C-alpha positions as CSV (number, residue, x, y, z in Angstrom):
1,M,-0.2,0.0,0.2
2,G,2.9,2.6,0.8
3,R,5.0,1.9,-2.2
4,N,1.8,2.2,-4.1
5,L,1.1,5.2,-2.9
6,W,4.7,7.0,-3.3
7,I,4.4,5.6,-7.0
8,N,1.1,7.2,-7.4
9,G,2.6,10.3,-6.1
10,L,6.0,10.4,-8.4
11,I,3.4,10.0,-11.3
12,V,1.6,13.0,-10.3
13,A,4.6,14.6,-9.3
14,G,6.1,13.8,-12.7
15,A,3.0,14.9,-14.8
16,I,2.9,18.8,-13.0
17,G,6.3,19.2,-14.0
18,V,5.7,18.1,-17.5
19,G,2.8,20.2,-17.6
20,I,4.5,23.1,-16.2
21,A,7.4,22.7,-18.4
22,V,5.2,22.4,-21.4
23,T,3.2,25.8,-20.7
24,M,6.5,27.8,-19.8
25,R,6.9,29.0,-23.2
26,P,3.8,30.1,-24.2
27,W,3.7,32.4,-21.1
28,T,6.9,33.8,-21.7
29,V,6.0,34.6,-25.2
30,Y,2.6,36.0,-24.5
31,M,4.6,38.4,-21.8
32,K,7.0,39.5,-24.3
33,Q,4.2,40.6,-26.6
34,K,2.6,42.1,-24.2
35,A,5.4,43.9,-23.1
36,D,5.9,44.9,-26.7
37,S,2.5,46.2,-27.4
38,E,2.3,48.2,-24.1
39,K,5.4,50.1,-25.4
40,S,4.0,50.4,-29.1
41,I,0.9,52.1,-27.4
42,A,2.7,54.4,-25.5
43,R,4.7,55.6,-28.5
44,M,1.4,55.7,-30.5
45,N,-0.1,57.9,-27.8
46,V,3.0,60.4,-28.0
47,A,3.0,60.2,-31.7
48,E,-0.7,61.2,-31.6
49,A,-0.6,63.9,-29.2
50,H,2.3,65.7,-31.0
51,G,0.5,65.0,-33.9
52,I,-2.4,67.1,-32.1
53,K,0.4,69.8,-31.7
54,L,1.2,70.2,-35.0
55,L,-2.1,70.6,-36.4
56,E,-3.0,73.5,-33.9
57,V,0.3,75.0,-35.2
58,E,-1.1,74.6,-38.6
59,D,-4.7,75.8,-37.8
60,R,-3.2,79.0,-36.4
61,A,-0.8,79.7,-39.1
62,Q,-3.8,79.4,-41.6
63,S,-5.9,81.9,-39.5
64,S,-5.6,85.6,-40.2
65,I,-4.2,86.1,-37.1
66,G,-1.7,83.8,-37.5
67,R,-0.5,85.2,-40.8
68,E,-0.4,88.5,-39.7
69,E,2.0,87.3,-36.5
70,A,4.5,85.7,-38.9
71,A,4.2,88.5,-41.2
72,R,5.0,91.1,-38.4
73,K,7.9,88.7,-36.9
74,A,9.1,88.3,-40.7
75,G,9.5,92.5,-40.5
76,Y,6.3,93.4,-42.3
77,I,5.1,97.1,-41.8
78,G,1.6,97.7,-43.3
79,P,1.1,101.1,-45.1
80,N,1.1,104.2,-43.0
81,E,2.4,102.4,-40.0
82,L,5.3,103.5,-38.5
83,P,8.4,101.2,-37.4
84,A,7.9,100.4,-33.7
85,D,11.4,101.1,-33.0
86,S,11.3,104.3,-34.9
87,A,9.6,106.4,-31.6
88,K,12.5,105.9,-30.0
89,K,15.0,107.8,-32.0
């Protein structure tokens, strides 16, 4: 009776060991794929945020106020306007 119990115990322990060994590779592949997808999602979120900022800058540049700001920065002075620094002289 005691001998059969030990043999059955060894068979069950061996079966559990084989089951764990067989399932380790799929779990490691799953964990790697999960980590890779989380990194990709984070990069995508950063890229989307950057794209939104670029769209906002482009919308601003296409507006009349944005075009005037760009022209003034480039040195445009409208007709009948005095340069801003001429009052200092």
